[in-house]
Steps between C-alpha positions, in 0.01 A plus 500: 500500500432301184335159518427243233200525272311184414680487165837521678428178689541300179779707341798284398838568660714494187527832316401371156200308626396792718508733200294256290258461792459880528444538124241221504320662795494841331367362172251271675374786717459726195289226340293470820432876492404474131257216572342690788468806274266298280251473787347825379167670553443830320299771672280713271593825678876449532801440276647291784389135504474273801773234470691245700827687439513670838485169687768355272732798538473505879552124528796509260663775705452313826602159370802607293625799699568856396750448217355194331143617559553840340701341217209262434265798467749677273521184288119493480491866392773438240307201365188711462680802358669278241164386366423184694129502596561481876331816622141498628261349251781390268609852412858569400742769393673800649179696439347322801777636724425850372124456542267551797620188683872573454537642850365181656734289290804706599382500860515120491880517485529716812232301683673167429830645620345642820306184588807291422716720720255455786486124440880492521453641850249234604175685433364203305511266800186605684159618387510847658836601352420336165177700489691822575753421225222432250318821598819699445557335161141570400531864612809540281308362202205732567716811543691438179191393309275783609764768438540375142129434444417858603677619186233318296179541702576800724603504864141517628396195293806285568374351831166406341669343197805347664455455875152460647382210278816302582517524880275202579682271256839614623401427860421144391833473312690633802325249726590214264866603489517565874365150569707318236840639596510392868335170401784443253756551777315252723494247218874548443570455871298177502684363195841588648423334833 
């Protein structure tokens, strides 16, 4: 059973306005991901930086739903691949997608879709389910990222370079998202009362 996402609550009824609304959401969400990518800390032992991207991708998926959320991530990747400095630390170009972090970036698309799909089934309405959705999205990002990163640093080094240093920060990001999403629904219910 599909339910509304938070973005669907405000979606216009007319087809033209709905299309414009969806396009604006996708572009706006891609910009949000790009901004969060600039919150970057480089680790001396890893080609993978700590960024705010993961939080942005998971929130975009949950707020926009599977289709719009994954399209927003695809738009973000297209912006970066075309030369716009939207990747972590202001990097740009298709070379970034082919580099050590390319697996994480591609994993963002699948993660946004999965989290959005779960949100469309009401998983964003309470803290426990929102946490589970965010954990699943994060796991997708890690699996994709580590598999690709292993080609650059070796399978035995991939967890040290691309997993262990990020767990604590990702737990904080998951907690933020899992608290914000149900709070957003409560705020919407209050405003509609």
